C-alpha positions as CSV (number, residue, x, y, z in Angstrom):
1,M,-70.2,-105.9,-103.8
2,D,-70.4,-103.0,-101.4
3,R,-66.9,-101.7,-100.6
4,T,-68.0,-98.4,-99.3
5,S,-69.6,-99.3,-95.9
6,V,-66.7,-101.4,-94.6
7,I,-63.0,-101.1,-95.6
8,F,-60.7,-103.7,-94.3
9,G,-63.0,-104.5,-91.5
10,N,-63.4,-100.9,-90.5
11,P,-67.0,-99.6,-90.6
12,I,-67.6,-96.3,-92.3
13,D,-70.0,-93.8,-90.7
14,A,-73.5,-93.3,-92.1
15,K,-72.8,-89.7,-93.1
16,T,-69.9,-90.7,-95.3
17,I,-71.8,-93.5,-96.9
18,K,-74.6,-91.1,-97.7
19,K,-72.1,-88.6,-99.2
20,A,-70.6,-91.4,-101.3
21,G,-74.0,-92.3,-102.7
22,K,-74.6,-88.7,-103.6
23,S,-71.3,-88.4,-105.4
24,K,-72.1,-91.4,-107.6
25,A,-75.5,-90.0,-108.3
26,K,-74.0,-86.6,-109.2
27,F,-71.8,-88.2,-111.9
28,I,-74.7,-90.3,-113.3
29,K,-76.8,-87.1,-113.6
30,K,-73.9,-85.2,-115.2
31,F,-72.6,-87.9,-117.6
32,G,-75.4,-90.5,-117.9
33,D,-76.1,-94.0,-116.6
34,D,-74.4,-96.6,-118.7
35,T,-74.3,-99.4,-116.0
36,K,-76.4,-101.7,-118.2
37,K,-74.4,-101.0,-121.4
38,T,-72.1,-103.4,-123.0
39,Y,-68.7,-102.0,-124.1
40,H,-66.4,-104.1,-126.4
41,L,-62.7,-103.6,-126.7
42,G,-60.1,-104.2,-129.4
43,L,-56.4,-104.1,-129.7
44,K,-54.2,-101.6,-131.4
45,P,-50.4,-101.6,-131.2
46,I,-48.7,-98.5,-129.6
47,D,-46.3,-98.0,-132.4
48,E,-44.7,-94.9,-130.9
49,I,-42.7,-97.0,-128.4
50,P,-42.3,-100.3,-130.2
51,E,-39.5,-101.4,-127.8
52,L,-42.2,-102.0,-125.1
53,G,-44.4,-104.2,-127.3
54,I,-47.6,-102.7,-125.9
55,Q,-51.1,-103.4,-127.3
56,N,-53.6,-100.6,-126.5
57,L,-57.2,-101.3,-125.7
58,V,-59.6,-99.3,-127.8
59,H,-63.4,-99.2,-128.4
60,A,-64.5,-102.0,-130.7
61,E,-67.8,-103.4,-132.1
62,T,-67.1,-107.0,-131.3
63,P,-65.8,-108.8,-128.2
64,L,-62.2,-108.7,-127.3
65,T,-59.7,-111.5,-128.2
66,L,-56.6,-111.1,-126.0
67,P,-53.1,-112.1,-127.1
68,E,-51.4,-115.1,-125.5
69,K,-50.1,-114.5,-121.9
70,P,-51.5,-110.9,-121.5
71,L,-50.9,-108.6,-118.6
72,I,-53.4,-105.7,-118.4
73,V,-51.9,-102.4,-117.3
74,G,-54.8,-100.3,-116.0
75,N,-53.9,-96.6,-115.9
76,I,-55.1,-93.0,-116.3
77,R,-53.3,-90.0,-117.6
78,M,-52.9,-87.7,-114.6
79,G,-49.8,-85.7,-115.5
80,F,-47.0,-87.9,-116.7
81,G,-46.5,-89.9,-113.5
82,H,-49.0,-92.7,-113.7
83,Y,-48.2,-93.2,-117.4
84,R,-44.6,-93.5,-116.6
85,I,-45.2,-96.1,-113.9
86,A,-47.5,-97.9,-116.3
87,M,-44.7,-98.0,-118.9
88,A,-42.3,-99.4,-116.3
89,I,-44.8,-102.2,-115.5
90,A,-45.3,-102.9,-119.3
91,S,-41.5,-103.0,-119.8
92,C,-41.1,-105.6,-117.0
93,A,-44.0,-107.6,-118.2
94,K,-42.5,-107.8,-121.7
95,H,-39.2,-108.9,-120.2
96,L,-40.9,-111.6,-118.2
97,G,-42.6,-113.0,-121.3
98,R,-46.0,-111.3,-121.0
99,T,-47.8,-109.2,-123.6
100,P,-48.5,-105.8,-122.0
101,V,-52.0,-104.5,-122.8
102,W,-52.6,-100.8,-122.1
103,F,-56.0,-99.9,-120.6
104,D,-56.4,-96.1,-120.1
105,L,-59.8,-95.8,-118.5
106,A,-60.0,-92.1,-119.3
107,S,-59.7,-92.7,-123.0
108,F,-63.2,-94.0,-123.7
109,D,-66.6,-92.4,-124.2
110,A,-68.2,-93.9,-121.1
111,T,-69.6,-92.5,-117.9
112,G,-66.7,-93.7,-115.8
113,S,-64.2,-92.3,-118.3
114,K,-65.9,-88.9,-118.3
115,M,-65.9,-89.0,-114.5
116,I,-62.1,-89.6,-114.4
117,R,-61.4,-86.8,-116.9
118,H,-63.6,-84.4,-114.9
119,Q,-61.7,-85.2,-111.6
120,N,-58.4,-85.1,-113.4
121,D,-59.2,-81.6,-114.7
122,L,-60.0,-80.5,-111.2
123,Y,-56.7,-81.9,-109.9
124,S,-54.7,-80.3,-112.7
125,T,-56.3,-76.9,-112.0
126,G,-55.5,-77.2,-108.3
127,S,-51.9,-78.1,-109.0
128,K,-51.4,-75.2,-111.3
129,L,-53.0,-72.8,-108.9
130,S,-50.8,-74.1,-106.1
131,Q,-47.8,-72.9,-108.0
132,K,-49.2,-69.5,-108.7
133,I,-51.0,-68.6,-105.4
134,G,-49.0,-69.2,-102.3
135,L,-51.9,-68.8,-99.9
136,F,-54.0,-71.4,-101.9
137,N,-51.0,-73.8,-101.8
138,K,-50.6,-73.3,-98.0
139,L,-54.2,-73.4,-96.9
140,V,-55.8,-75.7,-99.5
141,W,-53.5,-77.7,-101.7
142,E,-50.8,-78.9,-99.3
143,P,-53.4,-79.9,-96.6
144,L,-55.6,-81.7,-99.2
145,N,-52.7,-83.7,-100.6
146,S,-51.1,-84.7,-97.3
147,E,-54.2,-85.0,-95.0
148,G,-57.4,-84.8,-97.0
149,F,-56.6,-87.7,-99.3
150,R,-55.2,-89.6,-96.4
151,K,-58.6,-90.3,-94.7
152,I,-60.2,-93.6,-95.1
153,T,-63.5,-91.8,-95.6
154,Y,-62.1,-90.4,-98.9
155,N,-61.6,-94.0,-100.1
156,A,-65.2,-94.8,-99.3
157,T,-66.5,-92.2,-101.8
158,D,-64.0,-93.3,-104.4
159,Q,-65.1,-96.9,-104.0
160,K,-68.7,-95.9,-104.6
161,N,-67.7,-93.9,-107.7
162,A,-65.6,-96.8,-109.0
163,E,-68.8,-98.8,-109.5
164,L,-69.4,-96.6,-112.6
165,L,-66.2,-98.0,-114.1
166,V,-67.4,-101.6,-114.2
167,P,-69.0,-101.6,-117.7
168,L,-65.6,-101.0,-119.3
169,Y,-64.3,-104.3,-117.9
170,G,-66.9,-106.5,-119.5
171,D,-64.6,-108.1,-122.1
172,L,-61.8,-108.9,-119.7
173,P,-61.6,-112.5,-118.4
174,K,-62.0,-112.6,-114.6
175,D,-58.6,-114.3,-114.1
176,V,-56.5,-112.1,-116.4
177,P,-53.5,-110.6,-114.7
178,F,-54.2,-106.9,-114.0
179,V,-52.0,-104.1,-112.6
180,G,-53.4,-100.7,-111.8
181,T,-51.0,-97.9,-111.7
182,H,-53.6,-95.6,-110.3
183,V,-56.1,-96.7,-107.7
184,W,-59.2,-96.1,-109.9
185,P,-58.4,-98.8,-112.4
186,S,-57.6,-101.1,-109.5
187,Q,-60.9,-100.4,-107.8
188,G,-62.8,-100.8,-111.1
189,A,-61.2,-104.1,-111.7
190,V,-62.1,-105.4,-108.3
191,H,-65.7,-104.2,-108.6
192,A,-65.8,-106.0,-112.0
193,G,-64.9,-109.3,-110.3
194,L,-61.3,-109.6,-111.5
195,T,-59.3,-112.0,-109.3
196,H,-55.7,-111.2,-110.2
197,V,-55.5,-107.5,-109.4
198,V,-52.4,-105.7,-108.2
199,N,-52.8,-102.1,-107.1
200,A,-49.3,-100.5,-107.6
201,I,-49.4,-97.6,-105.1
202,P,-47.2,-94.7,-106.5
203,D,-46.5,-92.5,-103.5
204,N,-44.4,-92.9,-100.3
205,W,-47.0,-91.1,-98.1
206,P,-49.8,-93.6,-97.0
207,M,-53.2,-92.3,-98.0
208,G,-56.7,-93.8,-97.9
209,L,-57.1,-92.5,-101.4
210,H,-54.9,-95.4,-102.7
211,L,-56.8,-98.3,-101.2
212,A,-58.5,-100.9,-103.4
213,E,-59.7,-103.7,-101.1
214,G,-59.8,-107.0,-103.0
215,S,-56.5,-106.4,-104.7
216,I,-52.9,-107.0,-103.7
217,H,-51.5,-103.6,-102.7
218,T,-47.8,-103.0,-103.5
219,V,-45.6,-100.2,-102.2
220,Q,-42.0,-99.2,-102.9
221,T,-40.6,-98.6,-99.4
222,P,-40.7,-100.0,-95.9
223,F,-42.0,-96.7,-94.6
224,A,-45.1,-96.9,-96.9
225,Y,-45.5,-100.6,-96.0
226,L,-45.9,-99.9,-92.2
227,G,-48.1,-96.9,-92.9
228,Y,-50.5,-98.9,-95.0
229,K,-50.3,-102.0,-92.9
230,K,-51.6,-100.0,-89.9
231,L,-53.7,-97.6,-92.0
232,N,-51.8,-95.0,-90.1
233,G,-53.5,-91.6,-89.6
234,M,-56.4,-92.5,-91.9
235,A,-58.9,-91.9,-89.1
236,K,-59.1,-90.2,-85.7
237,K,-59.0,-93.6,-83.9
238,P,-56.7,-96.5,-84.6
239,L,-58.1,-98.8,-87.4
240,K,-57.9,-102.5,-87.9
241,P,-54.8,-103.2,-90.0
242,M,-54.6,-104.5,-93.5
243,P,-54.4,-108.3,-93.7
244,D,-51.0,-109.8,-94.6
245,D,-52.1,-111.1,-98.0
246,A,-53.3,-107.6,-99.1
247,L,-50.0,-105.8,-99.0
248,R,-46.4,-106.3,-100.3
249,C,-43.3,-104.1,-100.2
250,V,-41.7,-104.9,-103.6
251,G,-39.2,-102.1,-104.4
252,H,-39.2,-99.4,-107.0
253,Y,-41.3,-99.6,-110.1
254,I,-38.6,-99.2,-112.8
255,D,-38.4,-100.2,-116.5
256,H,-36.3,-103.2,-117.3
257,E,-34.2,-101.2,-119.8
258,L,-33.1,-98.9,-116.9
259,V,-32.6,-101.6,-114.3
260,S,-30.6,-103.9,-116.5
261,N,-28.2,-101.2,-117.6
262,V,-27.5,-99.6,-114.2
263,E,-23.9,-100.7,-114.0
264,H,-23.2,-99.8,-117.6
265,D,-24.7,-96.3,-117.3
266,C,-23.2,-95.5,-114.0
267,A,-19.7,-96.6,-115.2
268,L,-20.0,-94.2,-118.1
269,R,-21.1,-91.4,-115.8
270,I,-18.0,-91.9,-113.6
271,E,-15.8,-92.1,-116.7
272,R,-17.2,-88.7,-117.9
273,L,-16.7,-87.2,-114.5
274,E,-13.1,-88.4,-114.3
275,T,-12.2,-87.3,-117.9
276,G,-13.6,-83.7,-117.5
277,A,-16.5,-84.1,-119.9
278,P,-19.4,-81.7,-119.5
279,I,-21.8,-82.8,-116.8
280,R,-25.1,-83.6,-118.4
281,F,-28.2,-82.1,-116.7
282,L,-31.6,-83.4,-117.7
283,M,-34.7,-81.2,-116.9
284,T,-38.2,-82.7,-116.9
285,V,-40.1,-79.5,-117.4
286,G,-43.2,-81.0,-119.0
287,G,-45.9,-79.0,-120.8
288,A,-47.7,-77.7,-117.7
289,G,-44.6,-76.0,-116.4
290,A,-45.1,-76.7,-112.7
291,G,-42.2,-75.0,-111.0
292,G,-41.5,-73.1,-114.2
293,D,-39.8,-70.2,-112.5
294,L,-37.4,-72.6,-110.9
295,Y,-36.5,-74.2,-114.2
296,L,-35.9,-70.8,-115.8
297,A,-33.6,-69.9,-112.9
298,M,-31.6,-73.1,-113.2
299,A,-31.3,-72.9,-117.0
300,K,-30.1,-69.3,-116.7
301,H,-27.6,-70.3,-114.0
302,L,-26.4,-73.3,-116.1
303,L,-25.8,-71.2,-119.3
304,P,-22.3,-69.9,-118.3
305,Y,-21.3,-73.5,-117.4
306,V,-22.5,-74.7,-120.9
307,K,-20.5,-71.9,-122.6
308,A,-17.4,-72.9,-120.6
309,G,-17.8,-76.6,-121.6
310,K,-18.4,-77.7,-118.0
311,A,-22.1,-78.6,-118.4
312,A,-24.6,-79.8,-121.0
313,L,-28.3,-79.2,-120.7
314,M,-31.1,-81.4,-122.0
315,I,-34.7,-80.3,-121.5
316,N,-37.9,-82.3,-122.0
317,F,-40.8,-79.9,-122.6
318,G,-43.4,-82.7,-122.5
319,D,-46.2,-82.7,-125.0
320,H,-46.7,-79.1,-125.8
321,L,-44.6,-76.0,-126.2
322,T,-46.0,-73.6,-123.6
323,M,-42.9,-73.5,-121.5
324,W,-40.7,-73.4,-124.6
325,E,-42.4,-70.1,-125.5
326,V,-41.7,-68.8,-122.0
327,F,-38.0,-69.8,-122.4
328,K,-37.8,-68.1,-125.8
329,K,-39.2,-64.9,-124.3
330,K,-37.1,-64.9,-121.1
331,L,-34.0,-66.7,-122.1
332,P,-33.4,-66.1,-125.8
333,E,-29.6,-66.5,-125.3
334,L,-30.3,-70.1,-124.3
335,T,-33.0,-71.0,-126.9
336,N,-31.0,-69.4,-129.8
337,R,-28.2,-71.8,-129.2
338,C,-30.4,-74.8,-128.6
339,T,-30.7,-78.0,-130.8
340,T,-34.3,-79.1,-130.9
341,Y,-36.2,-82.3,-131.5
342,F,-39.8,-81.2,-131.8
343,N,-42.0,-84.1,-132.9
344,D,-38.9,-85.9,-134.1
345,Y,-38.8,-88.9,-131.8
346,D,-36.8,-91.0,-134.3
347,G,-34.2,-88.2,-134.5
348,L,-34.1,-88.0,-130.7
349,K,-33.6,-91.7,-130.4
350,K,-30.7,-91.7,-133.0
351,W,-29.1,-88.8,-131.1
352,A,-29.4,-90.6,-127.8
353,E,-27.8,-93.7,-129.2
354,T,-24.6,-91.6,-129.9
355,L,-24.2,-90.3,-126.4
356,D,-22.4,-93.2,-124.8
357,A,-19.4,-92.5,-127.0
358,S,-19.8,-88.7,-127.2
359,R,-18.4,-86.0,-124.9
360,E,-20.4,-83.2,-126.5
361,G,-21.9,-80.3,-124.5
362,G,-24.4,-77.8,-125.6
363,I,-28.2,-77.5,-125.1
364,T,-30.8,-79.8,-126.5
365,A,-34.6,-79.4,-126.2
366,F,-37.3,-81.9,-127.1
367,C,-41.1,-82.0,-127.2
368,H,-43.6,-84.4,-128.7
369,D,-47.3,-84.1,-129.2
370,D,-47.7,-87.8,-128.7
371,I,-48.0,-88.6,-125.0
372,F,-46.1,-91.9,-125.2
373,E,-43.2,-90.2,-127.0
374,A,-43.3,-87.2,-124.6
375,V,-43.1,-89.5,-121.5
376,Y,-40.6,-92.0,-122.8
377,S,-38.2,-89.3,-124.1
378,T,-37.2,-88.8,-120.5
379,N,-36.5,-92.5,-120.1
380,L,-34.2,-92.5,-123.2
381,L,-32.2,-89.5,-121.9
382,M,-32.3,-90.5,-118.3
383,R,-29.8,-93.2,-119.1
384,K,-27.5,-90.7,-120.8
385,C,-27.6,-87.9,-118.3
386,D,-25.4,-87.4,-115.2
387,V,-28.0,-85.5,-113.2
388,L,-31.8,-85.6,-113.4
389,I,-33.5,-82.4,-112.2
390,T,-37.0,-83.3,-111.0
391,K,-39.6,-82.7,-108.4
392,P,-40.0,-85.7,-106.0
393,S,-42.8,-87.4,-107.9
394,E,-42.6,-90.9,-109.4
395,L,-39.1,-90.0,-110.7
396,A,-37.8,-89.8,-107.1
397,F,-37.5,-93.6,-107.2
398,Y,-35.6,-93.9,-110.5
399,P,-31.9,-95.2,-110.6
400,V,-30.2,-92.0,-111.7
401,P,-28.5,-89.3,-109.7
402,K,-31.1,-86.7,-108.9
403,L,-31.2,-83.0,-108.0
404,M,-34.5,-82.8,-106.1
405,M,-36.6,-79.7,-106.6
406,R,-39.5,-78.4,-104.5
407,H,-42.4,-80.8,-104.1
408,I,-45.9,-80.1,-105.5
409,G,-48.4,-81.4,-103.0
410,G,-47.6,-82.5,-99.5
411,H,-47.5,-86.2,-100.4
412,E,-44.4,-85.7,-102.5
413,V,-42.3,-84.6,-99.5
414,Y,-41.9,-88.2,-98.5
415,G,-40.5,-89.3,-101.8
416,A,-37.8,-86.7,-101.4
417,I,-37.0,-87.7,-97.9
418,Y,-36.8,-91.4,-98.9
419,A,-34.5,-90.7,-101.9
420,R,-32.0,-88.6,-99.9
421,E,-32.0,-91.3,-97.1
422,I,-31.2,-94.2,-99.4
423,G,-28.5,-92.1,-101.1
424,D,-29.3,-91.8,-104.8
425,S,-30.4,-88.1,-104.6
426,T,-29.7,-84.7,-103.2
427,F,-32.0,-83.4,-100.5
428,E,-35.0,-81.3,-101.6
429,C,-33.9,-77.8,-102.7
430,E,-37.0,-75.6,-102.4
431,T,-35.9,-72.3,-103.8
432,A,-34.0,-71.0,-106.9
433,P,-30.9,-70.0,-104.9
434,A,-30.8,-73.4,-103.2
435,L,-31.1,-75.2,-106.6
436,C,-28.4,-73.0,-108.2
437,E,-26.1,-73.5,-105.2
438,M,-26.5,-77.3,-105.5
439,I,-25.7,-77.1,-109.3
440,D,-22.5,-75.2,-108.4
441,T,-21.6,-77.9,-105.9
442,L,-22.2,-80.8,-108.3
443,V,-20.2,-79.1,-111.0
444,S,-17.3,-78.2,-108.7
445,D,-17.2,-81.3,-106.4
446,K,-17.5,-84.3,-108.7
447,A,-16.9,-86.7,-105.8
448,I,-20.6,-86.2,-104.9
449,L,-21.9,-87.5,-108.2
450,K,-19.4,-90.4,-108.2
451,K,-20.7,-91.4,-104.8
452,L,-24.3,-91.2,-106.0
453,C,-23.5,-93.4,-109.0
454,R,-21.8,-96.0,-106.8
455,R,-24.7,-96.0,-104.4
456,I,-27.1,-96.6,-107.3
457,V,-25.2,-99.7,-108.3
458,E,-25.3,-100.9,-104.6
459,L,-29.0,-100.4,-104.5
460,K,-29.5,-102.2,-107.8
461,N,-27.5,-105.2,-106.5
462,A,-29.7,-105.1,-103.3
463,H,-32.8,-105.4,-105.5
464,F,-34.2,-102.0,-104.6
465,Y,-35.2,-101.4,-108.2
466,D,-37.0,-104.7,-108.8
467,G,-40.5,-103.6,-107.9
468,G,-41.8,-103.7,-111.5
469,Y,-40.8,-107.4,-111.9
470,E,-42.4,-108.3,-108.6
471,V,-45.6,-106.5,-109.4
472,V,-45.9,-108.5,-112.6
473,R,-45.2,-111.8,-110.8
474,L,-47.9,-111.0,-108.2
475,A,-50.5,-110.2,-110.8
476,V,-49.8,-113.5,-112.6
477,E,-50.0,-115.5,-109.4
478,G,-53.2,-113.7,-108.3
479,V,-54.9,-113.1,-104.9
480,K,-54.0,-115.9,-102.5
């Protein structure tokens, strides 16, 4: 079905349609035409995070046999964000009695997979350049992420490219529940004829990029709902709105393990604050080190607090040690006194299990080559920390007190605005001095963190964090 020429009843101009066709042809020329090829899939357990019970789809020689009551989680690796949301959906699916099946479209040797990896590489390069070159960030990266991806014409090209993903879906039953945690898997599923597709939109800034007509679109906030409903700002003239049955506001996509323990974890945070235990700061540095200078500045600023027993610092370096080497060079005083869990996920889990009863301080760093362990390490320690230091990406929606760093890409701004407005986060601190000042405030005025904790419990009881469960239910019910 052609989903390029008309999007939600809005005709696309001939120039854009022609451009979309050229884009698809370019990828075929670059990576080959496998549209007539049959791909078979098999199942392999993701043993690294057994608590989620995920089966991974891998290449196979014979047709796929799915487990009983499956839910497919379609995703791609683009940074850690889309993987983290996919893990949240998998966790909720398992809790609701489904078997989560992981479908990473970028992991196969297919034309569509190569196309995704190519575009992801371009995005990653742009993101890194935006952190190093201020003029590039101002003139190219910020406008592209806030306005370029916003246009409905951008979606037209993506829809044409998504036709190249269809061969990967050949083994999937048409009525299998399917959740895409990036728009490309959702678009591919719809083009392949799947009927129970939910497109879990990650960002709070409505963009044409995230449209997958034929699926149920879910958003996490009322702001995003109205923006998508009206397709606001996606063309120079007002557009026909999305139909009612194509869009749902469901709440935040959060793992069952985190949602179900909100009261317990916040009560322990308040107890630590009231008994003078070190305030635990968790930094999500990652391997790429986006915002690396800011992390270095905060770590240096926290070091005297750690020595004085007023703070503890936990740092996730992601899935490679590039930023650890930078820390070693620039902050040897910190790294020399650091406990490390490098490729020791079992050790990290055992240590995390002791932290409810512990009042220890110090500095702990962890890094894992395996992507699942690298991402899920933050989930483990998120429950044990008092403050999560993060940029306003997918983590802006998580039920933990947050110190919000500078955004990367204009679309992230609206995650920061939303989090500060609902009251489970600080406002966005864009510079090193602003971040360090906020650290001083949180350490000296513990009433602020207590208020954030109590607000998180209120939000949980008001079902703000139930989006993952709702997404699963919608996928099982299918398109009405």
